[in-house]
C-alpha positions in Angstrom: 0.0 0.0 0.0 2.8 2.4 0.8 5.5 1.6 -1.7 7.8 4.3 -2.8 5.2 6.9 -3.8 3.4 9.2 -1.5 0.6 7.5 0.4 -2.8 9.1 -0.3 -5.3 9.2 2.6 -8.9 10.3 2.2 -10.6 11.6 5.3 -14.3 11.4 4.8 -15.9 13.9 7.2 -14.7 17.4 8.0 -16.0 17.8 11.6 -13.9 18.2 14.7 -12.6 14.7 14.7 -12.0 14.7 10.9 -9.9 17.8 11.2 -8.1 16.3 14.2 -7.2 13.2 12.4 -6.2 15.1 9.3 -3.8 17.3 11.3 -2.3 14.2 13.0 -1.8 12.4 9.7 -0.1 15.5 8.2 2.5 15.3 11.0 3.6 11.9 9.9 7.0 11.3 8.4 7.0 10.8 5.5 4.1 13.2 5.1 1.2 11.6 3.2 -1.1 13.3 0.7 -4.3 14.0 2.7 -7.5 14.9 1.1 -10.7 15.7 3.0 -14.3 15.2 1.9 -16.7 17.8 3.3 -20.1 18.6 1.7 -20.7 21.8 3.7 -19.3 24.6 1.4 -18.4 27.0 4.2 -16.7 24.3 6.3 -14.9 22.9 3.2 -13.4 26.3 2.5 -12.3 26.7 6.1 -10.6 23.3 6.1 -8.8 24.0 2.8 -7.4 27.2 4.3 -6.5 25.8 7.7 -5.0 22.4 6.6 -3.7 23.4 3.2 -5.2 20.2 1.7 -7.6 19.4 -1.2 -11.2 19.3 -0.1 -13.5 17.5 -2.5 -16.5 15.2 -2.8 -16.3 11.7 -1.2 -16.1 10.0 -4.5 -13.2 12.1 -5.8 -11.5 11.7 -2.4 -11.5 7.9 -2.3 -10.4 7.4 -5.9 -6.7 6.4 -5.9 -6.5 6.6 -2.1 -4.5 4.0 -0.2 -6.3 4.7 3.0 -9.9 5.8 3.6 -10.9 7.1 7.0 -14.6 7.2 7.7 -15.3 10.1 10.1 -19.0 10.6 9.7 -21.9 9.9 12.1 -22.8 6.2 12.5 -26.2 6.7 11.0 -24.6 8.2 7.9 -21.9 5.6 7.4 -23.7 3.0 5.4 -25.3 5.6 3.1 -21.8 7.1 2.4 -20.4 3.6 1.7 -23.2 3.0 -0.7 -21.9 6.1 -2.6 -18.2 5.4 -2.5 -17.7 1.7 -1.7 -17.2 0.6 -5.3 -14.5 3.3 -5.8 -12.3 2.0 -2.9 -9.6 -0.1 -4.5 -8.9 -3.7 -3.5 -5.9 -3.7 -1.1 -6.8 -0.3 0.3 -7.3 0.2 4.0 -10.6 1.5 5.4 -10.5 2.8 9.0 -13.9 3.5 10.5 -14.5 5.5 13.7 -18.3 5.1 13.5 -19.4 3.8 16.8 -21.4 0.6 16.6 -20.8 -0.1 12.9 -19.2 -3.5 12.7 -16.4 -4.4 10.3 -18.4 -7.1 8.6 -21.1 -4.5 7.6 -18.3 -2.3 6.1 -16.7 -5.2 4.3 -20.0 -6.1 2.7 -20.3 -2.5 1.4 -16.8 -2.3 -0.3 -14.9 -4.2 -2.9 -13.4 -7.6 -2.1 -9.9 -7.3 -0.9 -10.3 -4.1 1.0 -8.8 -4.2 4.5 -11.2 -2.9 7.2 -10.3 -1.7 10.7 -12.6 -0.3 13.3 -11.3 2.4 15.5 -12.6 4.2 18.6 -10.5 7.4 19.4 -11.4 9.9 22.1 -11.4 13.6 22.3 -7.9 14.2 23.7 -6.8 13.2 20.2 -7.3 17.0 19.6 -4.0 17.6 21.5 -2.2 14.5 20.4 -3.0 12.7 23.7 -5.9 10.4 22.6 -6.5 6.8 23.1 -7.7 4.7 20.2 -8.9 1.1 20.3 -8.4 -0.8 17.1 -10.1 -3.9 15.9 -9.3 -5.6 12.6 -12.0 -7.1 10.3 -11.7 -10.8 9.6 -10.2 -10.2 6.1 -7.7 -7.5 7.2 -4.1 -8.3 6.7 -1.5 -8.0 9.4 0.3 -5.3 7.4 -2.9 -3.3 7.0 -3.5 -3.5 10.8 0.0 -2.4 11.4 -0.5 0.6 9.1 -3.7 1.5 10.9 -1.9 1.4 14.2 0.8 3.7 12.9 -1.6 6.2 11.4 -3.8 6.4 14.5 -0.7 6.8 16.6 -0.4 10.3 15.1 -3.0 11.4 17.6 -2.1 9.4 20.7 -1.8 5.9 22.1 -3.2 2.9 20.3 -4.4 -0.4 21.7 -5.6 -3.4 19.7 -8.6 -5.4 20.9 -10.9 -8.1 19.6 -13.9 -6.4 18.0 -16.3 -7.9 20.5 -14.6 -5.6 23.1 -15.1 -2.4 21.1 -18.3 -1.7 23.2 -16.1 -1.9 26.3 -13.5 0.4 24.7 -16.2 2.9 24.0 -17.3 2.8 27.7 -13.9 3.1 29.2 -11.9 5.4 26.9 -14.3 6.6 24.1 -16.7 8.2 26.7 -14.0 8.3 29.4 -13.0 12.0 29.0 -16.5 13.0 29.9 -16.2 11.2 33.2 -13.1 13.3 34.1 -14.9 16.5 33.0 -17.9 15.5 35.1 -15.5 15.1 38.1 -13.8 18.4 37.4 -17.2 20.1 37.2 -18.3 18.6 40.5 -15.0 19.4 42.3 -15.1 23.0 41.0 -18.6 23.5 42.2 -17.7 22.0 45.6 -14.8 24.4 45.9 -17.1 27.3 45.2 -19.5 26.0 47.9 -16.6 25.9 50.3 -15.9 29.6 49.7 -13.2 29.6 47.0 -13.9 32.0 44.1 -14.9 30.4 40.8 -11.8 31.2 38.8 -9.5 30.0 41.5 -11.5 26.9 42.1 -11.4 26.0 38.4 -7.7 26.6 38.2 -7.0 24.5 41.3 -9.1 21.6 40.0 -7.5 21.7 36.5 -4.0 21.6 37.9 -4.8 19.0 40.5 -6.3 16.6 37.9 -3.5 17.3 35.5 -0.8 16.8 38.1 -2.4 13.6 39.4 -2.8 12.2 35.8 0.9 12.9 35.1 2.0 11.3 38.3 -0.1 8.2 37.5 1.5 8.0 34.1 5.1 8.8 35.0 5.4 6.9 38.3 4.3 3.6 36.8 2.5 2.8 40.0 -1.0 1.4 40.2 -3.7 3.9 41.0 -4.6 1.9 44.1 -1.1 2.3 45.5 -0.9 6.0 44.8 -4.3 6.5 46.4 -3.1 4.6 49.5 0.1 6.6 49.8 -1.9 9.9 50.0 -4.5 8.5 52.4 -3.1 8.9 55.9 -5.2 7.1 58.5 -7.4 9.5 60.3 -6.5 12.4 57.9 -8.4 14.6 55.6 -8.1 12.4 52.5 -9.3 9.4 54.5 -12.4 11.3 55.5 -13.1 12.1 51.9 -12.5 8.5 50.7 -14.7 7.2 53.5 -17.5 9.6 52.4 -17.1 8.3 48.8 -17.2 4.7 50.0 -20.3 5.3 52.1 -22.1 6.4 48.9 -20.7 3.4 47.0 -19.1 5.6 44.4 -16.9 2.8 43.0 -19.9 0.6 42.4 -21.7 3.5 40.7 -18.8 4.0 38.4 -19.0 0.3 37.4 -22.7 0.8 36.8 -22.0 3.9 34.7 -19.5 2.2 32.4 -21.7 -0.9 32.1 -24.6 1.4 31.0 -22.3 3.0 28.4 -21.2 -0.5 27.2 -24.8 -1.7 26.9 -25.8 1.4 25.0 -23.0 0.9 22.6 -24.3 -2.6 22.0 -27.8 -1.3 21.4 -26.5 1.1 18.8 -24.6 -1.6 17.0 -27.5 -4.0 17.1 -25.4 -6.7 18.8 
């Protein structure tokens, strides 16, 4: 697929995630040729100016492309594939980030010999700190999966999982940033209730969560161990943890992620 010529990648969908992925792909070395398909005229012009790439119709974008990245809403994915599926060359790689759309459905909508990979990135991809779960279709080659891994690494960490776990990936990391934002919102509001002014409370929460996340990442220690080290018996943190445990917060988190997993299954019809 790559050969000696410049790899051509078609990004179908010019929303926030489409733009994010295009920017990441343009940072690769060697730099590929990236084209974006976006039907909204005003947005197409904006992307052409900001990214410096060709913005065209989906059919024009996929023709001659080595890689096609589907970045449209799940309910629009199969309609789009009905339009462009026959123009995707055998041997090409299709990466779909449409939640709930299984690889076998995509394989049935494209030419035989097309490699299909399902991906679930999350919003920190916007700053190159995303997490993407990849699952290969049954007819995807090892080389194509490795290429998908390299391409999605342009916006953060990549893990490979069996496709039946994609609903769990959606629950843990796909929706995961929202859980942290929810916690930040609650901590900020609590700080305000305790008398701290809103701007200071927001700054304190942002830095606390950022610092804790960096410590978790760089220390290599399990979260449980780090939590125990900061929880002195009879201290302030112990009082807070006891309050959380009395409200069974850990159990509610499991319930929340299970609800997200189950909803993902509903959307995929599995």
